[in-house]
Steps between C-alpha positions, in 0.01 A plus 500: 500500500171467310403761238209545259616503136334523167613364173390746229424342166524666161122485450460708827389195700645473852600191698504577877690280739660487844871416489778450745764763423866425569799721438841342480860589409592139426594395144406136561150457632344177633140583427366228728649693795311813399170349398192461720298203371359553149442875554634756250853619580653830388880521525687830473871430444737776612858414402738630238582172324370448154307177558294344774461124515172366636509146636153364440547165677236386745216720367185426309456619142516875466509767231775760548415850373792739458470877539750784445575781750174677396302180550442469123466136386810367331448127470415175668621147578331185624604268782290190418720229631393272778543593865798264538676606180801728481454812290618859491495809278721802467372851434622857466173637630472621862120482540359148477139386574436130544138384453375148545443317164267481316406864461173634359640772269731505198854598587538691176227737621687614811586870496627601842472445872360744762517489879162594638598588857 
């Protein structure tokens, strides 16, 4: 499902984007199975395990932004390996936004995320 989102920055700037939203109860996610081309992808993880492992094989470079249950920004990771490379990350966060790299804002300025509709 497509949703309009906005990334709110600490200086009150807003980055609006359309993202594919996926909800899953899996603890091991093959992101290439969820992704639609190079479009932003928001993943909401709904399981009771501590960690979620994201397999980032077969995808172009992305920035992963992590958000807590209130959609407050908690951190980020990069997936900059080549399309053919094998790479994965683990996270405790249940709300993850993947945006194609490079991005045009400073990650340290991210405040929170808002769903527009």
